[in-house]
ZADO-1210 file (C-alpha; in nm, 4 decimals, padded with zeros to 6 digits):
<atoms>
<atom x="00.0000" y="00.0000" z="00.0000" code="MET" pos="1"/>
<atom x="00.0874" y="00.3639" z="-00.0406" code="LYS" pos="2"/>
<atom x="-00.0390" y="00.5800" z="00.2453" code="LEU" pos="3"/>
<atom x="-00.0645" y="00.9583" z="00.2187" code="VAL" pos="4"/>
<atom x="-00.1574" y="01.2586" z="00.4275" code="SER" pos="5"/>
<atom x="-00.3402" y="01.5213" z="00.2259" code="PHE" pos="6"/>
<atom x="-00.4999" y="01.8604" z="00.2721" code="GLY" pos="7"/>
<atom x="-00.3986" y="02.2039" z="00.4018" code="PRO" pos="8"/>
<atom x="-00.0911" y="02.2546" z="00.6187" code="VAL" pos="9"/>
<atom x="-00.1736" y="02.1559" z="00.9759" code="GLY" pos="10"/>
<atom x="-00.5044" y="01.9935" z="00.8788" code="ALA" pos="11"/>
<atom x="-00.3876" y="01.6911" z="00.6812" code="GLU" pos="12"/>
<atom x="-00.5948" y="01.3745" z="00.6921" code="GLN" pos="13"/>
<atom x="-00.4793" y="01.0190" z="00.6193" code="PRO" pos="14"/>
<atom x="-00.5545" y="00.8515" z="00.2911" code="GLY" pos="15"/>
<atom x="-00.4682" y="00.5576" z="00.0733" code="LEU" pos="16"/>
<atom x="-00.3375" y="00.6009" z="-00.2800" code="LEU" pos="17"/>
<atom x="-00.5621" y="00.3640" z="-00.4727" code="ARG" pos="18"/>
<atom x="-00.3957" y="00.4304" z="-00.8061" code="ASP" pos="19"/>
<atom x="-00.1736" y="00.6990" z="-00.9551" code="GLU" pos="20"/>
<atom x="-00.4635" y="00.9463" z="-00.9669" code="GLU" pos="21"/>
<atom x="-00.6988" y="00.8779" z="-00.6755" code="THR" pos="22"/>
<atom x="-00.6835" y="00.9051" z="-00.2957" code="ILE" pos="23"/>
<atom x="-00.9261" y="00.7170" z="-00.0718" code="VAL" pos="24"/>
<atom x="-00.9699" y="00.9075" z="00.2596" code="PRO" pos="25"/>
<atom x="-00.9137" y="00.6580" z="00.5375" code="LEU" pos="26"/>
<atom x="-01.1134" y="00.8291" z="00.8123" code="GLY" pos="27"/>
<atom x="-01.4596" y="00.7522" z="00.6682" code="PRO" pos="28"/>
<atom x="-01.3524" y="00.4128" z="00.5373" code="LEU" pos="29"/>
<atom x="-01.2297" y="00.2936" z="00.8758" code="LEU" pos="30"/>
<atom x="-01.5138" y="00.4614" z="01.0645" code="ALA" pos="31"/>
<atom x="-01.7527" y="00.2459" z="00.8636" code="ALA" pos="32"/>
<atom x="-01.5769" y="-00.0548" z="01.0180" code="HIS" pos="33"/>
<atom x="-01.5904" y="00.0922" z="01.3687" code="GLY" pos="34"/>
<atom x="-01.2256" y="00.2056" z="01.3706" code="VAL" pos="35"/>
<atom x="-01.1233" y="00.5625" z="01.4522" code="ALA" pos="36"/>
<atom x="-00.8037" y="00.6843" z="01.2823" code="ALA" pos="37"/>
<atom x="-00.7649" y="01.0621" z="01.3208" code="PRO" pos="38"/>
<atom x="-00.4125" y="01.0823" z="01.1764" code="ASP" pos="39"/>
<atom x="-00.1368" y="00.8749" z="01.0221" code="MET" pos="40"/>
<atom x="00.0121" y="00.7807" z="01.3600" code="ASN" pos="41"/>
<atom x="-00.3139" y="00.6066" z="01.4479" code="ALA" pos="42"/>
<atom x="-00.3387" y="00.4456" z="01.1044" code="VAL" pos="43"/>
<atom x="00.0076" y="00.2951" z="01.1444" code="LEU" pos="44"/>
<atom x="-00.1061" y="00.1183" z="01.4587" code="GLY" pos="45"/>
<atom x="-00.3898" y="-00.0347" z="01.2557" code="LEU" pos="46"/>
<atom x="-00.1879" y="-00.1560" z="00.9574" code="LEU" pos="47"/>
<atom x="-00.2488" y="-00.5284" z="01.0127" code="PRO" pos="48"/>
<atom x="-00.6251" y="-00.4711" z="01.0010" code="ALA" pos="49"/>
<atom x="-00.5973" y="-00.2131" z="00.7237" code="LEU" pos="50"/>
<atom x="-00.4098" y="-00.4541" z="00.4981" code="ALA" pos="51"/>
<atom x="-00.7267" y="-00.6583" z="00.4610" code="GLY" pos="52"/>
<atom x="-00.9551" y="-00.3696" z="00.3649" code="ARG" pos="53"/>
<atom x="-01.1106" y="-00.3929" z="00.0187" code="PRO" pos="54"/>
<atom x="-00.9761" y="-00.0512" z="-00.0804" code="HIS" pos="55"/>
<atom x="-00.9356" y="-00.1532" z="-00.4434" code="ALA" pos="56"/>
<atom x="-01.3139" y="-00.1889" z="-00.4720" code="ARG" pos="57"/>
<atom x="-01.4043" y="00.1531" z="-00.3306" code="VAL" pos="58"/>
<atom x="-01.6113" y="00.3249" z="-00.6032" code="PRO" pos="59"/>
<atom x="-01.5263" y="00.6563" z="-00.7643" code="ASP" pos="60"/>
<atom x="-01.7255" y="00.9575" z="-00.6498" code="GLY" pos="61"/>
<atom x="-01.7494" y="01.1777" z="-00.3407" code="PRO" pos="62"/>
<atom x="-01.5629" y="00.9217" z="-00.1274" code="ALA" pos="63"/>
<atom x="-01.2438" y="00.9703" z="-00.3301" code="THR" pos="64"/>
<atom x="-01.0142" y="01.2694" z="-00.3904" code="VAL" pos="65"/>
<atom x="-00.8251" y="01.3313" z="-00.7158" code="PRO" pos="66"/>
<atom x="-00.4535" y="01.3386" z="-00.6416" code="LEU" pos="67"/>
<atom x="-00.4062" y="01.6365" z="-00.8713" code="ALA" pos="68"/>
<atom x="-00.6702" y="01.8391" z="-00.6852" code="ALA" pos="69"/>
<atom x="-00.5148" y="01.8369" z="-00.3376" code="THR" pos="70"/>
<atom x="-00.1892" y="01.9092" z="-00.1565" code="ARG" pos="71"/>
<atom x="00.0137" y="01.6123" z="-00.0358" code="LEU" pos="72"/>
<atom x="00.1479" y="01.6807" z="00.3091" code="GLY" pos="73"/>
<atom x="00.4249" y="01.4875" z="00.4827" code="PRO" pos="74"/>
<atom x="00.3085" y="01.1248" z="00.5109" code="PRO" pos="75"/>
<atom x="00.3470" y="01.1526" z="00.8895" code="VAL" pos="76"/>
<atom x="00.2636" y="01.5179" z="00.9696" code="PRO" pos="77"/>
<atom x="00.3163" y="01.4869" z="01.3445" code="ARG" pos="78"/>
<atom x="00.5939" y="01.2353" z="01.4167" code="PRO" pos="79"/>
<atom x="00.6669" y="01.1712" z="01.7797" code="GLY" pos="80"/>
<atom x="01.0396" y="01.1636" z="01.7048" code="ALA" pos="81"/>
<atom x="01.2642" y="01.2183" z="01.4039" code="VAL" pos="82"/>
<atom x="01.6027" y="01.0550" z="01.4598" code="ILE" pos="83"/>
<atom x="01.8704" y="01.0938" z="01.1933" code="ALA" pos="84"/>
<atom x="02.1887" y="00.8975" z="01.1382" code="VAL" pos="85"/>
<atom x="02.5166" y="01.0662" z="01.0492" code="GLY" pos="86"/>
<atom x="02.7967" y="00.9148" z="00.8429" code="GLY" pos="87"/>
<atom x="02.6156" y="00.5940" z="00.7487" code="ASN" pos="88"/>
<atom x="02.7529" y="00.5606" z="00.3930" code="TYR" pos="89"/>
<atom x="03.1195" y="00.4823" z="00.3375" code="ARG" pos="90"/>
<atom x="03.1441" y="00.7007" z="00.0258" code="ASP" pos="91"/>
<atom x="02.9929" y="00.9891" z="00.2222" code="HIS" pos="92"/>
<atom x="03.2551" y="00.9470" z="00.4951" code="LEU" pos="93"/>
<atom x="03.5294" y="00.9263" z="00.2336" code="ALA" pos="94"/>
<atom x="03.4314" y="01.2666" z="00.0944" code="GLN" pos="95"/>
<atom x="03.4975" y="01.4083" z="00.4406" code="PHE" pos="96"/>
<atom x="03.8360" y="01.2342" z="00.4509" code="GLY" pos="97"/>
<atom x="03.7235" y="00.9692" z="00.7011" code="GLU" pos="98"/>
<atom x="03.8511" y="00.6163" z="00.6391" code="SER" pos="99"/>
<atom x="03.7318" y="00.4547" z="00.9644" code="THR" pos="100"/>
<atom x="03.3623" y="00.3819" z="01.0111" code="ALA" pos="101"/>
<atom x="03.1953" y="00.4316" z="01.3512" code="PRO" pos="102"/>
<atom x="03.1320" y="00.1194" z="01.5572" code="THR" pos="103"/>
<atom x="02.7825" y="00.2383" z="01.6565" code="ARG" pos="104"/>
<atom x="02.5370" y="00.4574" z="01.4647" code="PRO" pos="105"/>
<atom x="02.5888" y="00.8316" z="01.5139" code="VAL" pos="106"/>
<atom x="02.2466" y="00.9717" z="01.6004" code="LEU" pos="107"/>
<atom x="02.0941" y="01.3180" z="01.6262" code="PHE" pos="108"/>
<atom x="01.7366" y="01.4527" z="01.6396" code="PRO" pos="109"/>
<atom x="01.5468" y="01.6778" z="01.4034" code="LYS" pos="110"/>
<atom x="01.2441" y="01.8648" z="01.5416" code="PRO" pos="111"/>
<atom x="00.9020" y="01.7520" z="01.4275" code="GLY" pos="112"/>
<atom x="00.8435" y="02.1080" z="01.3093" code="THR" pos="113"/>
<atom x="01.1132" y="02.0597" z="01.0426" code="SER" pos="114"/>
<atom x="00.8950" y="01.8015" z="00.8639" code="VAL" pos="115"/>
<atom x="00.7198" y="01.9225" z="00.5481" code="THR" pos="116"/>
<atom x="00.5566" y="01.7756" z="00.2398" code="GLY" pos="117"/>
<atom x="00.6953" y="01.6380" z="-00.0864" code="PRO" pos="118"/>
<atom x="00.6375" y="01.9615" z="-00.2820" code="ARG" pos="119"/>
<atom x="00.6520" y="02.2225" z="-00.0070" code="ASP" pos="120"/>
<atom x="00.9157" y="02.4945" z="-00.0241" code="ASP" pos="121"/>
<atom x="01.2433" y="02.4703" z="00.1678" code="ILE" pos="122"/>
<atom x="01.2964" y="02.8064" z="00.3368" code="VAL" pos="123"/>
<atom x="01.6494" y="02.9488" z="00.3536" code="VAL" pos="124"/>
<atom x="01.6855" y="03.1097" z="00.6985" code="PRO" pos="125"/>
<atom x="01.8655" y="03.4423" z="00.7292" code="HIS" pos="126"/>
<atom x="02.1433" y="03.2822" z="00.9369" code="GLU" pos="127"/>
<atom x="02.2902" y="03.0644" z="00.6595" code="THR" pos="128"/>
<atom x="02.4784" y="03.1043" z="00.3330" code="ALA" pos="129"/>
<atom x="02.5585" y="02.7314" z="00.3139" code="MET" pos="130"/>
<atom x="02.2298" y="02.5462" z="00.2638" code="LEU" pos="131"/>
<atom x="02.2783" y="02.1808" z="00.1697" code="ASP" pos="132"/>
<atom x="02.0770" y="01.8690" z="00.0825" code="TYR" pos="133"/>
<atom x="02.0994" y="01.5001" z="00.1787" code="GLU" pos="134"/>
<atom x="01.8782" y="01.2355" z="00.0183" code="CYS" pos="135"/>
<atom x="01.7829" y="00.9674" z="00.2710" code="GLU" pos="136"/>
<atom x="01.5663" y="00.6610" z="00.3009" code="LEU" pos="137"/>
<atom x="01.3218" y="00.7308" z="00.5817" code="GLY" pos="138"/>
<atom x="01.1944" y="00.4420" z="00.7954" code="VAL" pos="139"/>
<atom x="00.8594" y="00.4939" z="00.9671" code="VAL" pos="140"/>
<atom x="00.7847" y="00.2847" z="01.2743" code="ILE" pos="141"/>
<atom x="00.4545" y="00.0974" z="01.2600" code="GLY" pos="142"/>
<atom x="00.4829" y="-00.1107" z="01.5763" code="ARG" pos="143"/>
<atom x="00.6646" y="00.0403" z="01.8709" code="GLY" pos="144"/>
<atom x="00.8920" y="-00.1118" z="02.1279" code="GLY" pos="145"/>
<atom x="01.2029" y="-00.0828" z="02.3417" code="ARG" pos="146"/>
<atom x="01.5231" y="-00.2865" z="02.2979" code="ARG" pos="147"/>
<atom x="01.3928" y="-00.4413" z="01.9778" code="ILE" pos="148"/>
<atom x="01.6097" y="-00.7389" z="01.8728" code="PRO" pos="149"/>
<atom x="01.7752" y="-00.6983" z="01.5354" code="ARG" pos="150"/>
<atom x="01.6166" y="-01.0210" z="01.4112" code="ALA" pos="151"/>
<atom x="01.2707" y="-00.8734" z="01.4779" code="GLU" pos="152"/>
<atom x="01.3410" y="-00.5130" z="01.3817" code="ALA" pos="153"/>
<atom x="01.1930" y="-00.5141" z="01.0304" code="LEU" pos="154"/>
<atom x="00.8645" y="-00.6422" z="01.1741" code="ASP" pos="155"/>
<atom x="00.8339" y="-00.3017" z="01.3436" code="HIS" pos="156"/>
<atom x="00.8515" y="-00.1042" z="01.0174" code="VAL" pos="157"/>
<atom x="00.5282" y="00.0594" z="00.9059" code="GLY" pos="158"/>
<atom x="00.6705" y="00.1871" z="00.5795" code="GLY" pos="159"/>
<atom x="00.9346" y="00.3800" z="00.3904" code="TYR" pos="160"/>
<atom x="00.9529" y="00.7304" z="00.2463" code="LEU" pos="161"/>
<atom x="01.1994" y="00.9756" z="00.0939" code="ILE" pos="162"/>
<atom x="01.3486" y="01.2388" z="00.3233" code="ALA" pos="163"/>
<atom x="01.5780" y="01.5347" z="00.2645" code="ASN" pos="164"/>
<atom x="01.7986" y="01.6013" z="00.5663" code="ASP" pos="165"/>
<atom x="01.8462" y="01.9700" z="00.4865" code="VAL" pos="166"/>
<atom x="02.1424" y="02.1285" z="00.6646" code="THR" pos="167"/>
<atom x="02.2689" y="02.4826" z="00.7156" code="ALA" pos="168"/>
<atom x="02.6370" y="02.3865" z="00.7148" code="ARG" pos="169"/>
<atom x="02.7717" y="02.7121" z="00.8565" code="ASP" pos="170"/>
<atom x="02.5160" y="02.7139" z="01.1379" code="VAL" pos="171"/>
<atom x="02.5861" y="02.3433" z="01.1987" code="PHE" pos="172"/>
<atom x="02.9610" y="02.4054" z="01.2351" code="LEU" pos="173"/>
<atom x="02.8993" y="02.6802" z="01.4893" code="GLY" pos="174"/>
<atom x="03.2211" y="02.7629" z="01.6745" code="GLU" pos="175"/>
<atom x="03.3757" y="02.4197" z="01.6185" code="SER" pos="176"/>
<atom x="03.7008" y="02.5899" z="01.5131" code="ALA" pos="177"/>
<atom x="03.7357" y="02.6837" z="01.8806" code="ILE" pos="178"/>
<atom x="03.6154" y="02.3501" z="02.0159" code="SER" pos="179"/>
<atom x="03.4149" y="02.0528" z="01.8797" code="PRO" pos="180"/>
<atom x="03.1933" y="02.1032" z="02.1839" code="LEU" pos="181"/>
<atom x="03.0611" y="02.4197" z="02.0196" code="TYR" pos="182"/>
<atom x="02.9064" y="02.2566" z="01.7133" code="MET" pos="183"/>
<atom x="02.5377" y="02.3392" z="01.6591" code="GLN" pos="184"/>
<atom x="02.4039" y="02.0109" z="01.5194" code="VAL" pos="185"/>
<atom x="02.0394" y="02.0540" z="01.6212" code="LEU" pos="186"/>
<atom x="02.0278" y="02.4194" z="01.5216" code="ARG" pos="187"/>
<atom x="02.1922" y="02.3593" z="01.1840" code="GLY" pos="188"/>
<atom x="01.9575" y="02.0718" z="01.0952" code="LYS" pos="189"/>
<atom x="01.6437" y="02.1747" z="01.2769" code="GLY" pos="190"/>
<atom x="01.4966" y="02.4832" z="01.1092" code="TYR" pos="191"/>
<atom x="01.1353" y="02.4713" z="00.9970" code="ASP" pos="192"/>
<atom x="01.1086" y="02.3084" z="00.6497" code="SER" pos="193"/>
<atom x="01.4444" y="02.1278" z="00.6900" code="PHE" pos="194"/>
<atom x="01.2937" y="01.7790" z="00.6497" code="CYS" pos="195"/>
<atom x="01.0796" y="01.7413" z="00.3355" code="PRO" pos="196"/>
<atom x="00.9287" y="01.3904" z="00.3254" code="THR" pos="197"/>
<atom x="00.7104" y="01.1881" z="00.0942" code="GLY" pos="198"/>
<atom x="00.5587" y="01.1561" z="-00.1451" code="PRO" pos="199"/>
<atom x="00.3847" y="00.8755" z="00.0395" code="TRP" pos="200"/>
<atom x="00.4581" y="00.5988" z="00.2850" code="LEU" pos="201"/>
<atom x="00.5137" y="00.2659" z="00.1088" code="VAL" pos="202"/>
<atom x="00.4393" y="-00.0362" z="00.3256" code="THR" pos="203"/>
<atom x="00.7118" y="-00.3057" z="00.3541" code="PRO" pos="204"/>
<atom x="00.5168" y="-00.5668" z="00.1568" code="ASP" pos="205"/>
<atom x="00.5205" y="-00.3371" z="-00.1464" code="GLU" pos="206"/>
<atom x="00.8642" y="-00.1826" z="-00.0956" code="PHE" pos="207"/>
<atom x="01.0609" y="-00.5037" z="-00.0501" code="GLY" pos="208"/>
<atom x="01.4260" y="-00.5201" z="00.0551" code="ASP" pos="209"/>
<atom x="01.5415" y="-00.1737" z="00.1694" code="PRO" pos="210"/>
<atom x="01.9020" y="-00.2591" z="00.0748" code="ALA" pos="211"/>
<atom x="01.7932" y="-00.2721" z="-00.2905" code="ALA" pos="212"/>
<atom x="01.6916" y="00.0944" z="-00.2970" code="ALA" pos="213"/>
<atom x="01.8738" y="00.3411" z="-00.5223" code="ARG" pos="214"/>
<atom x="01.8906" y="00.7023" z="-00.4012" code="LEU" pos="215"/>
<atom x="01.9399" y="00.9944" z="-00.6410" code="ARG" pos="216"/>
<atom x="01.9334" y="01.3730" z="-00.6138" code="THR" pos="217"/>
<atom x="01.9184" y="01.6357" z="-00.8858" code="TRP" pos="218"/>
<atom x="01.9672" y="02.0098" z="-00.8314" code="VAL" pos="219"/>
<atom x="01.8274" y="02.2158" z="-01.1181" code="ASN" pos="220"/>
<atom x="01.8418" y="01.9021" z="-01.3314" code="GLY" pos="221"/>
<atom x="02.2059" y="01.8177" z="-01.2488" code="GLU" pos="222"/>
<atom x="02.2578" y="01.4740" z="-01.0955" code="LEU" pos="223"/>
<atom x="02.4404" y="01.5210" z="-00.7643" code="ARG" pos="224"/>
<atom x="02.3827" y="01.1999" z="-00.5657" code="GLN" pos="225"/>
<atom x="02.3538" y="00.8447" z="-00.6959" code="ASP" pos="226"/>
<atom x="02.3925" y="00.5752" z="-00.4319" code="GLY" pos="227"/>
<atom x="02.2615" y="00.2421" z="-00.3089" code="SER" pos="228"/>
<atom x="02.1179" y="00.1624" z="00.0325" code="ALA" pos="229"/>
<atom x="02.3241" y="-00.1564" z="00.0147" code="ALA" pos="230"/>
<atom x="02.6249" y="00.0651" z="00.0925" code="ASP" pos="231"/>
<atom x="02.4933" y="00.1675" z="00.4349" code="MET" pos="232"/>
<atom x="02.7301" y="00.0860" z="00.7202" code="ILE" pos="233"/>
<atom x="02.4358" y="00.0078" z="00.9489" code="PHE" pos="234"/>
<atom x="02.1342" y="-00.1498" z="00.7811" code="ALA" pos="235"/>
<atom x="01.7749" y="-00.0613" z="00.8664" code="VAL" pos="236"/>
<atom x="01.7442" y="-00.3472" z="01.1174" code="ALA" pos="237"/>
<atom x="02.0683" y="-00.2385" z="01.2886" code="ASP" pos="238"/>
<atom x="01.9402" y="00.1170" z="01.3228" code="LEU" pos="239"/>
<atom x="01.6047" y="00.0191" z="01.4709" code="ILE" pos="240"/>
<atom x="01.7746" y="-00.2076" z="01.7224" code="ALA" pos="241"/>
<atom x="02.0288" y="00.0617" z="01.8139" code="SER" pos="242"/>
<atom x="01.7804" y="00.3488" z="01.8511" code="VAL" pos="243"/>
<atom x="01.5439" y="00.1362" z="02.0587" code="SER" pos="244"/>
<atom x="01.8249" y="00.0607" z="02.3042" code="GLU" pos="245"/>
<atom x="01.7839" y="00.4029" z="02.4623" code="PHE" pos="246"/>
<atom x="01.4349" y="00.5221" z="02.3707" code="CYS" pos="247"/>
<atom x="01.0970" y="00.3637" z="02.3198" code="THR" pos="248"/>
<atom x="00.9910" y="00.3797" z="01.9564" code="LEU" pos="249"/>
<atom x="00.6268" y="00.4542" z="01.8795" code="ARG" pos="250"/>
<atom x="00.4095" y="00.4338" z="01.5658" code="PRO" pos="251"/>
<atom x="00.4843" y="00.7360" z="01.3499" code="GLY" pos="252"/>
<atom x="00.8440" y="00.7863" z="01.4640" code="ASP" pos="253"/>
<atom x="01.0852" y="00.8343" z="01.1731" code="ILE" pos="254"/>
<atom x="01.4450" y="00.7206" z="01.1392" code="ILE" pos="255"/>
<atom x="01.6510" y="00.8886" z="00.8645" code="LEU" pos="256"/>
<atom x="01.9111" y="00.6330" z="00.7608" code="THR" pos="257"/>
<atom x="02.1926" y="00.8493" z="00.6220" code="GLY" pos="258"/>
<atom x="02.2933" y="00.9867" z="00.2843" code="SER" pos="259"/>
<atom x="02.5331" y="00.8767" z="00.0088" code="PRO" pos="260"/>
<atom x="02.8125" y="01.0897" z="-00.1372" code="ALA" pos="261"/>
<atom x="02.7434" y="01.3954" z="-00.3493" code="GLY" pos="262"/>
<atom x="02.6341" y="01.6683" z="-00.1096" code="ILE" pos="263"/>
<atom x="02.7075" y="02.0288" z="-00.2009" code="GLY" pos="264"/>
<atom x="02.9503" y="02.0822" z="00.0872" code="PHE" pos="265"/>
<atom x="03.2033" y="01.8335" z="-00.0521" code="THR" pos="266"/>
<atom x="03.1950" y="01.9505" z="-00.4137" code="MET" pos="267"/>
<atom x="03.4970" y="02.1378" z="-00.5498" code="GLN" pos="268"/>
<atom x="03.4184" y="02.4180" z="-00.5146" code="PRO" pos="269"/>
<atom x="03.1247" y="02.3727" z="-00.2735" code="PRO" pos="270"/>
<atom x="02.7816" y="02.4266" z="-00.4278" code="GLN" pos="271"/>
<atom x="02.5095" y="02.5433" z="-00.1906" code="PHE" pos="272"/>
<atom x="02.1380" y="02.5905" z="-00.2477" code="LEU" pos="273"/>
<atom x="02.0020" y="02.9386" z="-00.3174" code="VAL" pos="274"/>
<atom x="01.6645" y="03.1016" z="-00.3712" code="ASP" pos="275"/>
<atom x="01.4882" y="02.9536" z="-00.6746" code="GLY" pos="276"/>
<atom x="01.6812" y="02.6243" z="-00.6913" code="ASP" pos="277"/>
<atom x="01.4853" y="02.3036" z="-00.7430" code="GLU" pos="278"/>
<atom x="01.5867" y="01.9865" z="-00.5582" code="VAL" pos="279"/>
<atom x="01.4480" y="01.6568" z="-00.6840" code="ARG" pos="280"/>
<atom x="01.5068" y="01.3321" z="-00.4968" code="MET" pos="281"/>
<atom x="01.4145" y="00.9841" z="-00.6081" code="GLU" pos="282"/>
<atom x="01.4280" y="00.6464" z="-00.4354" code="ILE" pos="283"/>
<atom x="01.3379" y="00.3351" z="-00.6315" code="THR" pos="284"/>
<atom x="01.0224" y="00.1701" z="-00.5091" code="GLY" pos="285"/>
<atom x="00.8899" y="00.4935" z="-00.3592" code="ILE" pos="286"/>
<atom x="00.8853" y="00.7787" z="-00.6107" code="GLY" pos="287"/>
<atom x="01.0151" y="01.1333" z="-00.5935" code="GLU" pos="288"/>
<atom x="00.9906" y="01.4563" z="-00.3986" code="ILE" pos="289"/>
<atom x="01.0528" y="01.7970" z="-00.5569" code="VAL" pos="290"/>
<atom x="01.1119" y="02.1060" z="-00.3449" code="ASN" pos="291"/>
<atom x="01.1884" y="02.4656" z="-00.4385" code="THR" pos="292"/>
<atom x="01.4296" y="02.6758" z="-00.2352" code="ILE" pos="293"/>
<atom x="01.2803" y="03.0051" z="-00.1151" code="ARG" pos="294"/>
<atom x="01.4534" y="03.2809" z="00.0794" code="ALA" pos="295"/>
<atom x="01.3006" y="03.3616" z="00.4155" code="GLU" pos="296"/>
<atom x="01.0968" y="03.6811" z="00.4023" code="LYS" pos="297"/>
</atoms>
């Protein structure tokens, strides 16, 4: 299945993409079966029951919404947690001059307010002149838990989506030239609009093996990133097991699994995003997100 959240910003409702043109709102459909699902977080907790719904036989008409006639929001508009992984591709580390991989995943949070939709604008804050992109496979938790064994980790996945871990590199670096203690990781990665996601959430049965995914990024039509999830240092199951060691995962939480080589910061010379640029990201088995860069007013 492909699950979507659609509608105005802050008022998205969950839906199911029945085909490439039609959304079936899930609220009324599930209510007819005595199930309340006010948002995607609740839907994720109901996925086993939802998988058996006869959505393919829902008739056209008022109960459906044309995809072209509505805004797609982030598939999970209100995640409980967004946890990102740094340095999880060997070619990405190599571009920073690092030859030794970490022994445990390097984790950092992004605020839920950074999450936006697959075609929403990315806003350049006044504080940065070094705005950058990172295409990532996003893993959405469908069944929560604490200290999830690696062998069971993929059973806790509700679905997959594309995510852009947008970073203000200069803000991120902070005063690290004085001391590494003075880096501003959360600030540099946490501005509003710094986590476009979408275009929908693809359930594991349809997505298949996450290691088979190909990740690509184009900026104004120029291919910048072209990598494979098979090159991740820590696979999806490793990440779920590691994150759940220290915090309880809940339906709707998102793990961003890292980005392959090709970011603007490591180009020679560096190439950063500016007002009017278009960033397109594609992951096989999911689709694409396209976001325009807009200067903050």
